A tleap script that builds the chain and sets N, CA, C and O, in Angstrom:
source leaprc.protein.ff14SB
mol = sequence {
  NASP SER ILE ILE GLY VAL GLU LEU CYS MET
  GLY LEU ALA GLN GLN LEU GLU ILE THR ALA
  GLN GLN ARG LEU ALA GLN THR VAL LEU GLU
  ARG THR LEU ARG ARG LEU ASP SER THR GLY
  ASP VAL ILE ALA ALA LYS ALA SER GLY GLN
  LEU LEU CYS ARG SER LEU ASP ILE THR LEU
  LYS GLU CYS THR GLN PRO LEU ARG SER LEU
  LEU ALA LEU LEU LEU ARG CYS VAL GLY GLU
  GLU GLN ILE GLY ALA GLN GLU LEU VAL GLU
  LEU THR LYS GLY ASP VAL ALA LEU ALA VAL
  ALA VAL VAL ALA GLU ALA LEU ALA ALA PRO
  LYS PRO PRO GLY LEU PRO CLEU
}
set mol.1.N position { -1.673 -5.632 9.483 }
set mol.1.CA position { -0.258 -5.915 9.638 }
set mol.1.C position { 0.233 -6.952 8.629 }
set mol.1.O position { 1.396 -6.940 8.224 }
set mol.2.N position { -0.674 -7.853 8.227 }
set mol.2.CA position { -0.249 -8.877 7.263 }
set mol.2.C position { 0.054 -8.250 5.905 }
set mol.2.O position { 0.912 -8.750 5.178 }
set mol.3.N position { -0.636 -7.163 5.550 }
set mol.3.CA position { -0.364 -6.462 4.293 }
set mol.3.C position { 1.057 -5.917 4.321 }
set mol.3.O position { 1.778 -5.997 3.326 }
set mol.4.N position { 1.456 -5.367 5.453 }
set mol.4.CA position { 2.809 -4.816 5.589 }
set mol.4.C position { 3.834 -5.953 5.420 }
set mol.4.O position { 4.844 -5.778 4.738 }
set mol.5.N position { 3.576 -7.105 6.033 }
set mol.5.CA position { 4.477 -8.236 5.917 }
set mol.5.C position { 4.589 -8.763 4.497 }
set mol.5.O position { 5.683 -9.085 4.033 }
set mol.6.N position { 3.458 -8.852 3.804 }
set mol.6.CA position { 3.472 -9.326 2.409 }
set mol.6.C position { 4.279 -8.355 1.552 }
set mol.6.O position { 5.067 -8.781 0.708 }
set mol.7.N position { 4.089 -7.065 1.762 }
set mol.7.CA position { 4.823 -6.076 0.963 }
set mol.7.C position { 6.321 -6.143 1.245 }
set mol.7.O position { 7.127 -6.017 0.323 }
set mol.8.N position { 6.702 -6.338 2.498 }
set mol.8.CA position { 8.121 -6.485 2.832 }
set mol.8.C position { 8.726 -7.705 2.140 }
set mol.8.O position { 9.852 -7.655 1.645 }
set mol.9.N position { 7.971 -8.794 2.110 }
set mol.9.CA position { 8.435 -9.998 1.415 }
set mol.9.C position { 8.575 -9.755 -0.085 }
set mol.9.O position { 9.517 -10.238 -0.712 }
set mol.10.N position { 7.636 -9.005 -0.654 }
set mol.10.CA position { 7.716 -8.685 -2.083 }
set mol.10.C position { 8.952 -7.835 -2.359 }
set mol.10.O position { 9.580 -7.982 -3.407 }
set mol.11.N position { 9.299 -6.967 -1.451 }
set mol.11.CA position { 10.500 -6.157 -1.606 }
set mol.11.C position { 11.755 -7.019 -1.598 }
set mol.11.O position { 12.671 -6.805 -2.392 }
set mol.12.N position { 11.789 -7.989 -0.701 }
set mol.12.CA position { 12.928 -8.910 -0.649 }
set mol.12.C position { 13.007 -9.788 -1.891 }
set mol.12.O position { 14.091 -10.206 -2.296 }
set mol.13.N position { 11.860 -10.062 -2.491 }
set mol.13.CA position { 11.805 -10.932 -3.669 }
set mol.13.C position { 12.407 -10.263 -4.904 }
set mol.13.O position { 12.559 -10.914 -5.937 }
set mol.14.N position { 12.745 -9.007 -4.822 }
set mol.14.CA position { 13.328 -8.308 -5.958 }
set mol.14.C position { 14.680 -8.887 -6.344 }
set mol.14.O position { 15.210 -8.581 -7.413 }
set mol.15.N position { 15.230 -9.713 -5.484 }
set mol.15.CA position { 16.512 -10.353 -5.772 }
set mol.15.C position { 16.344 -11.636 -6.587 }
set mol.15.O position { 17.330 -12.214 -7.045 }
set mol.16.N position { 15.095 -12.085 -6.769 }
set mol.16.CA position { 14.820 -13.298 -7.543 }
set mol.16.C position { 14.870 -13.007 -9.039 }
set mol.16.O position { 14.892 -11.848 -9.455 }
set mol.17.N position { 14.887 -14.064 -9.836 }
set mol.17.CA position { 14.802 -13.904 -11.285 }
set mol.17.C position { 13.487 -13.217 -11.630 }
set mol.17.O position { 12.517 -13.305 -10.876 }
set mol.18.N position { 13.457 -12.541 -12.756 }
set mol.18.CA position { 12.269 -11.790 -13.159 }
set mol.18.C position { 11.052 -12.689 -13.307 }
set mol.18.O position { 9.947 -12.279 -12.951 }
set mol.19.N position { 11.219 -13.902 -13.822 }
set mol.19.CA position { 10.061 -14.797 -13.978 }
set mol.19.C position { 9.520 -15.225 -12.614 }
set mol.19.O position { 8.309 -15.368 -12.448 }
set mol.20.N position { 10.398 -15.427 -11.648 }
set mol.20.CA position { 9.962 -15.768 -10.288 }
set mol.20.C position { 9.233 -14.587 -9.657 }
set mol.20.O position { 8.235 -14.772 -8.960 }
set mol.21.N position { 9.724 -13.382 -9.895 }
set mol.21.CA position { 9.065 -12.186 -9.386 }
set mol.21.C position { 7.667 -12.062 -9.984 }
set mol.21.O position { 6.719 -11.716 -9.279 }
set mol.22.N position { 7.533 -12.341 -11.280 }
set mol.22.CA position { 6.231 -12.242 -11.943 }
set mol.22.C position { 5.263 -13.286 -11.401 }
set mol.22.O position { 4.089 -12.986 -11.180 }
set mol.23.N position { 5.748 -14.520 -11.181 }
set mol.23.CA position { 4.879 -15.560 -10.620 }
set mol.23.C position { 4.427 -15.192 -9.219 }
set mol.23.O position { 3.265 -15.384 -8.862 }
set mol.24.N position { 5.354 -14.659 -8.423 }
set mol.24.CA position { 5.015 -14.248 -7.064 }
set mol.24.C position { 3.992 -13.114 -7.085 }
set mol.24.O position { 3.029 -13.134 -6.318 }
set mol.25.N position { 4.192 -12.138 -7.948 }
set mol.25.CA position { 3.240 -11.021 -8.052 }
set mol.25.C position { 1.865 -11.534 -8.457 }
set mol.25.O position { 0.857 -11.065 -7.928 }
set mol.26.N position { 1.803 -12.478 -9.377 }
set mol.26.CA position { 0.528 -13.045 -9.806 }
set mol.26.C position { -0.166 -13.776 -8.662 }
set mol.26.O position { -1.379 -13.667 -8.485 }
set mol.27.N position { 0.618 -14.519 -7.888 }
set mol.27.CA position { 0.063 -15.246 -6.739 }
set mol.27.C position { -0.473 -14.279 -5.694 }
set mol.27.O position { -1.566 -14.475 -5.164 }
set mol.28.N position { 0.289 -13.243 -5.400 }
set mol.28.CA position { -0.163 -12.239 -4.423 }
set mol.28.C position { -1.428 -11.563 -4.933 }
set mol.28.O position { -2.365 -11.338 -4.167 }
set mol.29.N position { -1.459 -11.242 -6.205 }
set mol.29.CA position { -2.633 -10.610 -6.796 }
set mol.29.C position { -3.848 -11.517 -6.658 }
set mol.29.O position { -4.912 -11.063 -6.239 }
set mol.30.N position { -3.706 -12.780 -7.000 }
set mol.30.CA position { -4.826 -13.718 -6.956 }
set mol.30.C position { -5.277 -14.055 -5.551 }
set mol.30.O position { -6.476 -14.110 -5.277 }
set mol.31.N position { -4.331 -14.280 -4.661 }
set mol.31.CA position { -4.689 -14.784 -3.326 }
set mol.31.C position { -4.883 -13.707 -2.274 }
set mol.31.O position { -5.590 -13.928 -1.291 }
set mol.32.N position { -4.284 -12.573 -2.456 }
set mol.32.CA position { -4.345 -11.536 -1.434 }
set mol.32.C position { -5.163 -10.346 -1.877 }
set mol.32.O position { -6.135 -9.977 -1.218 }
set mol.33.N position { -4.783 -9.746 -2.979 }
set mol.33.CA position { -5.393 -8.474 -3.359 }
set mol.33.C position { -6.812 -8.624 -3.893 }
set mol.33.O position { -7.614 -7.707 -3.715 }
set mol.34.N position { -7.153 -9.713 -4.527 }
set mol.34.CA position { -8.514 -9.867 -5.052 }
set mol.34.C position { -9.553 -10.000 -3.947 }
set mol.34.O position { -10.732 -9.717 -4.162 }
set mol.35.N position { -9.125 -10.426 -2.779 }
set mol.35.CA position { -10.034 -10.555 -1.642 }
set mol.35.C position { -9.930 -9.357 -0.705 }
set mol.35.O position { -10.336 -9.430 0.455 }
set mol.36.N position { -9.397 -8.281 -1.205 }
set mol.36.CA position { -9.046 -7.179 -0.329 }
set mol.36.C position { -10.117 -6.104 -0.204 }
set mol.36.O position { -9.963 -5.198 0.616 }
set mol.37.N position { -11.179 -6.164 -0.968 }
set mol.37.CA position { -12.166 -5.082 -0.926 }
set mol.37.C position { -12.631 -4.753 0.484 }
set mol.37.O position { -12.545 -3.602 0.913 }
set mol.38.N position { -13.123 -5.750 1.205 }
set mol.38.CA position { -13.614 -5.464 2.554 }
set mol.38.C position { -12.468 -5.130 3.504 }
set mol.38.O position { -12.608 -4.266 4.369 }
set mol.39.N position { -11.339 -5.810 3.344 }
set mol.39.CA position { -10.181 -5.518 4.191 }
set mol.39.C position { -9.652 -4.124 3.895 }
set mol.39.O position { -9.272 -3.394 4.810 }
set mol.40.N position { -9.626 -3.747 2.606 }
set mol.40.CA position { -9.194 -2.405 2.230 }
set mol.40.C position { -10.081 -1.341 2.835 }
set mol.40.O position { -9.604 -0.285 3.254 }
set mol.41.N position { -11.388 -1.623 2.881 }
set mol.41.CA position { -12.317 -0.679 3.517 }
set mol.41.C position { -11.975 -0.498 4.992 }
set mol.41.O position { -11.989 0.621 5.505 }
set mol.42.N position { -11.669 -1.595 5.668 }
set mol.42.CA position { -11.333 -1.537 7.098 }
set mol.42.C position { -10.026 -0.773 7.296 }
set mol.42.O position { -9.926 0.068 8.188 }
set mol.43.N position { -9.015 -1.068 6.457 }
set mol.43.CA position { -7.729 -0.381 6.568 }
set mol.43.C position { -7.903 1.120 6.359 }
set mol.43.O position { -7.364 1.925 7.119 }
set mol.44.N position { -8.660 1.493 5.322 }
set mol.44.CA position { -8.878 2.917 5.031 }
set mol.44.C position { -9.668 3.600 6.142 }
set mol.44.O position { -9.343 4.718 6.541 }
set mol.45.N position { -10.697 2.936 6.637 }
set mol.45.CA position { -11.512 3.528 7.709 }
set mol.45.C position { -10.676 3.727 8.980 }
set mol.45.O position { -10.776 4.759 9.644 }
set mol.46.N position { -9.862 2.738 9.302 }
set mol.46.CA position { -9.005 2.856 10.492 }
set mol.46.C position { -8.016 4.011 10.333 }
set mol.46.O position { -7.855 4.828 11.240 }
set mol.47.N position { -7.355 4.071 9.173 }
set mol.47.CA position { -6.371 5.139 8.935 }
set mol.47.C position { -7.045 6.506 8.933 }
set mol.47.O position { -6.497 7.470 9.466 }
set mol.48.N position { -8.224 6.593 8.339 }
set mol.48.CA position { -8.955 7.860 8.301 }
set mol.48.C position { -9.314 8.315 9.717 }
set mol.48.O position { -9.160 9.487 10.060 }
set mol.49.N position { -9.791 7.376 10.528 }
set mol.49.CA position { -10.110 7.701 11.917 }
set mol.49.C position { -8.892 8.118 12.704 }
set mol.49.O position { -8.948 9.059 13.496 }
set mol.50.N position { -7.786 7.421 12.488 }
set mol.50.CA position { -6.542 7.775 13.183 }
set mol.50.C position { -6.037 9.144 12.739 }
set mol.50.O position { -5.498 9.905 13.542 }
set mol.51.N position { -6.214 9.449 11.463 }
set mol.51.CA position { -5.774 10.733 10.945 }
set mol.51.C position { -6.600 11.873 11.547 }
set mol.51.O position { -6.058 12.923 11.893 }
set mol.52.N position { -7.913 11.661 11.670 }
set mol.52.CA position { -8.791 12.691 12.212 }
set mol.52.C position { -8.618 12.874 13.718 }
set mol.52.O position { -8.688 13.993 14.225 }
set mol.53.N position { -8.396 11.794 14.414 }
set mol.53.CA position { -8.324 11.832 15.885 }
set mol.53.C position { -6.926 11.498 16.369 }
set mol.53.O position { -6.749 10.809 17.374 }
set mol.54.N position { -5.944 11.993 15.646 }
set mol.54.CA position { -4.559 11.658 15.995 }
set mol.54.C position { -4.195 12.155 17.375 }
set mol.54.O position { -4.405 13.316 17.728 }
set mol.55.N position { -3.650 11.249 18.130 }
set mol.55.CA position { -3.117 11.632 19.440 }
set mol.55.C position { -1.600 11.550 19.351 }
set mol.55.O position { -1.054 11.217 18.300 }
set mol.56.N position { -0.951 11.841 20.402 }
set mol.56.CA position { 0.501 11.853 20.395 }
set mol.56.C position { 1.118 10.469 20.319 }
set mol.56.O position { 2.320 10.337 20.089 }
set mol.57.N position { 0.296 9.423 20.512 }
set mol.57.CA position { 0.864 8.077 20.528 }
set mol.57.C position { 0.918 7.410 19.152 }
set mol.57.O position { 1.421 6.292 19.044 }
set mol.58.N position { 0.418 8.058 18.102 }
set mol.58.CA position { 0.520 7.494 16.746 }
set mol.58.C position { 1.016 8.572 15.791 }
set mol.58.O position { 0.504 9.691 15.773 }
set mol.59.N position { 2.000 8.220 15.015 }
set mol.59.CA position { 2.565 9.175 14.062 }
set mol.59.C position { 1.845 9.047 12.724 }
set mol.59.O position { 1.154 8.060 12.469 }
set mol.60.N position { 2.011 10.040 11.890 }
set mol.60.CA position { 1.431 10.007 10.551 }
set mol.60.C position { 2.004 8.826 9.776 }
set mol.60.O position { 1.299 8.184 8.999 }
set mol.61.N position { 3.277 8.547 9.992 }
set mol.61.CA position { 3.924 7.417 9.329 }
set mol.61.C position { 3.245 6.104 9.717 }
set mol.61.O position { 2.944 5.276 8.857 }
set mol.62.N position { 3.008 5.920 11.005 }
set mol.62.CA position { 2.344 4.699 11.483 }
set mol.62.C position { 0.907 4.613 10.991 }
set mol.62.O position { 0.420 3.536 10.648 }
set mol.63.N position { 0.243 5.741 10.959 }
set mol.63.CA position { -1.151 5.811 10.527 }
set mol.63.C position { -1.309 5.389 9.069 }
set mol.63.O position { -2.269 4.701 8.722 }
set mol.64.N position { -0.375 5.797 8.218 }
set mol.64.CA position { -0.496 5.539 6.784 }
set mol.64.C position { 0.231 4.279 6.316 }
set mol.64.O position { 0.081 3.886 5.159 }
set mol.65.N position { 1.020 3.632 7.193 }
set mol.65.CA position { 1.827 2.486 6.770 }
set mol.65.C position { 1.026 1.370 6.099 }
set mol.65.O position { 1.439 0.897 5.040 }
set mol.66.N position { -0.112 0.923 6.670 }
set mol.66.CA position { -0.855 -0.150 5.992 }
set mol.66.C position { -1.306 0.250 4.583 }
set mol.66.O position { -1.228 -0.562 3.662 }
set mol.67.N position { -1.766 1.463 4.409 }
set mol.67.CA position { -2.196 1.905 3.078 }
set mol.67.C position { -1.010 2.071 2.133 }
set mol.67.O position { -1.120 1.771 0.944 }
set mol.68.N position { 0.117 2.544 2.649 }
set mol.68.CA position { 1.310 2.669 1.792 }
set mol.68.C position { 1.793 1.292 1.356 }
set mol.68.O position { 2.236 1.117 0.220 }
set mol.69.N position { 1.709 0.315 2.256 }
set mol.69.CA position { 2.092 -1.051 1.904 }
set mol.69.C position { 1.125 -1.631 0.874 }
set mol.69.O position { 1.544 -2.308 -0.066 }
set mol.70.N position { -0.153 -1.367 1.050 }
set mol.70.CA position { -1.143 -1.828 0.083 }
set mol.70.C position { -0.900 -1.192 -1.283 }
set mol.70.O position { -0.971 -1.867 -2.310 }
set mol.71.N position { -0.617 0.089 -1.289 }
set mol.71.CA position { -0.321 0.793 -2.532 }
set mol.71.C position { 0.928 0.206 -3.199 }
set mol.71.O position { 0.945 0.013 -4.415 }
set mol.72.N position { 1.961 -0.076 -2.420 }
set mol.72.CA position { 3.178 -0.675 -2.970 }
set mol.72.C position { 2.890 -2.059 -3.549 }
set mol.72.O position { 3.420 -2.415 -4.602 }
set mol.73.N position { 2.050 -2.840 -2.866 }
set mol.73.CA position { 1.675 -4.157 -3.384 }
set mol.73.C position { 0.952 -4.022 -4.719 }
set mol.73.O position { 1.227 -4.764 -5.662 }
set mol.74.N position { 0.034 -3.081 -4.789 }
set mol.74.CA position { -0.693 -2.862 -6.044 }
set mol.74.C position { 0.255 -2.447 -7.153 }
set mol.74.O position { 0.143 -2.928 -8.281 }
set mol.75.N position { 1.183 -1.561 -6.841 }
set mol.75.CA position { 2.163 -1.135 -7.844 }
set mol.75.C position { 2.988 -2.313 -8.343 }
set mol.75.O position { 3.270 -2.421 -9.536 }
set mol.76.N position { 3.371 -3.189 -7.432 }
set mol.76.CA position { 4.178 -4.354 -7.803 }
set mol.76.C position { 3.370 -5.350 -8.646 }
set mol.76.O position { 3.895 -5.943 -9.588 }
set mol.77.N position { 2.113 -5.524 -8.304 }
set mol.77.CA position { 1.312 -6.602 -8.919 }
set mol.77.C position { 0.575 -6.196 -10.185 }
set mol.77.O position { 0.414 -7.020 -11.085 }
set mol.78.N position { 0.124 -4.955 -10.281 }
set mol.78.CA position { -0.621 -4.569 -11.487 }
set mol.78.C position { 0.151 -3.569 -12.335 }
set mol.78.O position { -0.227 -3.307 -13.477 }
set mol.79.N position { 1.215 -3.014 -11.800 }
set mol.79.CA position { 2.044 -2.092 -12.563 }
set mol.79.C position { 1.707 -0.644 -12.246 }
set mol.79.O position { 0.553 -0.285 -12.010 }
set mol.80.N position { 2.756 0.176 -12.250 }
set mol.80.CA position { 2.586 1.578 -11.879 }
set mol.80.C position { 1.703 2.344 -12.858 }
set mol.80.O position { 1.067 3.330 -12.484 }
set mol.81.N position { 1.664 1.894 -14.112 }
set mol.81.CA position { 0.847 2.592 -15.100 }
set mol.81.C position { -0.650 2.400 -14.847 }
set mol.81.O position { -1.469 3.127 -15.411 }
set mol.82.N position { -1.012 1.434 -14.009 }
set mol.82.CA position { -2.410 1.161 -13.697 }
set mol.82.C position { -2.908 1.916 -12.451 }
set mol.82.O position { -4.106 1.929 -12.169 }
set mol.83.N position { -1.998 2.534 -11.722 }
set mol.83.CA position { -2.355 3.203 -10.472 }
set mol.83.C position { -2.147 4.708 -10.624 }
set mol.83.O position { -1.024 5.182 -10.792 }
set mol.84.N position { -3.232 5.433 -10.561 }
set mol.84.CA position { -3.166 6.881 -10.669 }
set mol.84.C position { -3.880 7.534 -9.508 }
set mol.84.O position { -4.178 6.889 -8.502 }
set mol.85.N position { -4.151 8.810 -9.651 }
set mol.85.CA position { -4.804 9.571 -8.578 }
set mol.85.C position { -6.184 9.011 -8.249 }
set mol.85.O position { -6.556 8.916 -7.079 }
set mol.86.N position { -6.940 8.640 -9.279 }
set mol.86.CA position { -8.281 8.107 -9.036 }
set mol.86.C position { -8.230 6.823 -8.212 }
set mol.86.O position { -9.037 6.629 -7.303 }
set mol.87.N position { -7.286 5.954 -8.534 }
set mol.87.CA position { -7.151 4.701 -7.780 }
set mol.87.C position { -6.719 4.962 -6.340 }
set mol.87.O position { -7.150 4.264 -5.423 }
set mol.88.N position { -5.869 5.963 -6.144 }
set mol.88.CA position { -5.457 6.308 -4.780 }
set mol.88.C position { -6.644 6.827 -3.978 }
set mol.88.O position { -6.808 6.470 -2.811 }
set mol.89.N position { -7.465 7.661 -4.591 }
set mol.89.CA position { -8.664 8.171 -3.904 }
set mol.89.C position { -9.631 7.023 -3.609 }
set mol.89.O position { -10.252 6.996 -2.547 }
set mol.90.N position { -9.760 6.076 -4.540 }
set mol.90.CA position { -10.599 4.908 -4.286 }
set mol.90.C position { -10.032 4.068 -3.143 }
set mol.90.O position { -10.785 3.570 -2.307 }
set mol.91.N position { -8.721 3.912 -3.103 }
set mol.91.CA position { -8.060 3.152 -2.052 }
set mol.91.C position { -8.337 3.767 -0.681 }
set mol.91.O position { -8.495 3.050 0.307 }
set mol.92.N position { -8.394 5.094 -0.628 }
set mol.92.CA position { -8.651 5.791 0.641 }
set mol.92.C position { -10.142 6.063 0.854 }
set mol.92.O position { -10.528 6.825 1.741 }
set mol.93.N position { -10.966 5.427 0.025 }
set mol.93.CA position { -12.423 5.537 0.127 }
set mol.93.C position { -12.901 6.986 0.067 }
set mol.93.O position { -13.813 7.385 0.792 }
set mol.94.N position { -12.272 7.761 -0.807 }
set mol.94.CA position { -12.688 9.134 -1.052 }
set mol.94.C position { -12.168 10.149 -0.059 }
set mol.94.O position { -12.515 11.326 -0.150 }
set mol.95.N position { -11.356 9.732 0.877 }
set mol.95.CA position { -10.806 10.641 1.878 }
set mol.95.C position { -9.559 11.315 1.289 }
set mol.95.O position { -8.467 10.747 1.303 }
set mol.96.N position { -9.744 12.524 0.778 }
set mol.96.CA position { -8.653 13.226 0.107 }
set mol.96.C position { -7.533 13.560 1.085 }
set mol.96.O position { -6.360 13.496 0.718 }
set mol.97.N position { -7.868 13.914 2.314 }
set mol.97.CA position { -6.840 14.212 3.317 }
set mol.97.C position { -5.974 12.975 3.567 }
set mol.97.O position { -4.755 13.084 3.703 }
set mol.98.N position { -6.598 11.814 3.626 }
set mol.98.CA position { -5.856 10.581 3.825 }
set mol.98.C position { -4.992 10.277 2.597 }
set mol.98.O position { -3.853 9.833 2.738 }
set mol.99.N position { -5.521 10.511 1.402 }
set mol.99.CA position { -4.743 10.291 0.181 }
set mol.99.C position { -3.501 11.185 0.166 }
set mol.99.O position { -2.413 10.735 -0.196 }
set mol.100.N position { -3.664 12.443 0.557 }
set mol.100.CA position { -2.532 13.370 0.617 }
set mol.100.C position { -1.526 12.905 1.672 }
set mol.100.O position { -0.318 12.970 1.447 }
set mol.101.N position { -2.015 12.440 2.812 }
set mol.101.CA position { -1.119 11.952 3.866 }
set mol.101.C position { -0.342 10.720 3.393 }
set mol.101.O position { 0.846 10.586 3.686 }
set mol.102.N position { -1.007 9.824 2.666 }
set mol.102.CA position { -0.331 8.624 2.135 }
set mol.102.C position { 0.773 9.031 1.171 }
set mol.102.O position { 1.889 8.516 1.248 }
set mol.103.N position { 0.466 9.960 0.260 }
set mol.103.CA position { 1.468 10.417 -0.713 }
set mol.103.C position { 2.608 11.135 -0.002 }
set mol.103.O position { 3.775 10.899 -0.316 }
set mol.104.N position { 2.289 12.009 0.951 }
set mol.104.CA position { 3.330 12.753 1.665 }
set mol.104.C position { 4.270 11.807 2.403 }
set mol.104.O position { 5.488 11.975 2.352 }
set mol.105.N position { 3.715 10.824 3.083 }
set mol.105.CA position { 4.551 9.867 3.810 }
set mol.105.C position { 5.311 8.956 2.862 }
set mol.105.O position { 6.445 8.570 3.148 }
set mol.106.N position { 4.705 8.610 1.745 }
set mol.106.CA position { 5.406 7.769 0.755 }
set mol.106.C position { 6.609 8.508 0.174 }
set mol.106.O position { 7.649 7.901 -0.080 }
set mol.107.N position { 6.470 9.805 -0.034 }
set mol.107.CA position { 7.582 10.601 -0.548 }
set mol.107.C position { 8.690 10.776 0.497 }
set mol.107.O position { 9.870 10.854 0.156 }
set mol.108.N position { 8.298 10.834 1.765 }
set mol.108.CA position { 9.272 11.036 2.836 }
set mol.108.C position { 9.976 9.740 3.232 }
set mol.108.O position { 11.107 9.768 3.717 }
set mol.109.N position { 9.315 8.620 3.029 }
set mol.109.CA position { 9.865 7.326 3.446 }
set mol.109.C position { 10.887 6.806 2.449 }
set mol.109.O position { 10.902 7.226 1.292 }
set mol.110.N position { 11.734 5.901 2.891 }
set mol.110.CA position { 12.662 5.263 1.944 }
set mol.110.C position { 11.872 4.530 0.869 }
set mol.110.O position { 10.820 3.955 1.147 }
set mol.111.N position { 12.379 4.552 -0.353 }
set mol.111.CA position { 11.711 3.920 -1.473 }
set mol.111.C position { 11.652 2.414 -1.262 }
set mol.111.O position { 12.659 1.805 -0.901 }
set mol.112.N position { 10.475 1.793 -1.485 }
set mol.112.CA position { 10.403 0.331 -1.371 }
set mol.112.C position { 11.325 -0.312 -2.408 }
set mol.112.O position { 11.382 0.149 -3.548 }
set mol.113.N position { 12.042 -1.363 -2.030 }
set mol.113.CA position { 12.966 -2.011 -2.977 }
set mol.113.C position { 12.255 -2.439 -4.259 }
set mol.113.O position { 11.196 -3.064 -4.228 }
set mol.114.N position { 12.863 -2.087 -5.372 }
set mol.114.CA position { 12.340 -2.519 -6.663 }
set mol.114.C position { 11.240 -1.677 -7.246 }
set mol.114.O position { 10.736 -1.991 -8.324 }
set mol.115.N position { 10.844 -0.604 -6.562 }
set mol.115.CA position { 9.790 0.253 -7.096 }
set mol.115.C position { 10.379 1.591 -7.527 }
set mol.115.O position { 11.139 2.205 -6.778 }
set mol.116.N position { 10.036 2.044 -8.724 }
set mol.116.CA position { 10.584 3.324 -9.225 }
set mol.116.C position { 9.761 4.504 -8.753 }
set mol.116.O position { 9.169 5.199 -9.578 }
set mol.117.N position { 9.704 4.751 -7.472 }
set mol.117.CA position { 8.902 5.879 -6.954 }
set mol.117.C position { 9.736 7.138 -6.870 }
set mol.117.O position { 9.235 8.184 -6.459 }
savepdb mol mol.pdb
quit
């Protein structure tokens, strides 16, 4: 849930000067995303499990939200040219069905502020 909150804050920060946005992105990259390997594994495993065993109480949107927020953070901090299909598959720990679900929900959801998706 904290990943979702950080991404929402980054979206709001789009109203700041470009240099402030760059400093914020660098800080998020250094303090949040660099320590994310194990957390990313947990997020992906949870989403993958929810996707496979989906019950009526969780939607695809809810299932993929943490990964979509993580993807948006990565896009903001390292640039869209650095994130491709291979990185998305790595983010989902090789779960192609989950990668497709993340992309499908990202396309259906409102565009995150400041991202050219």
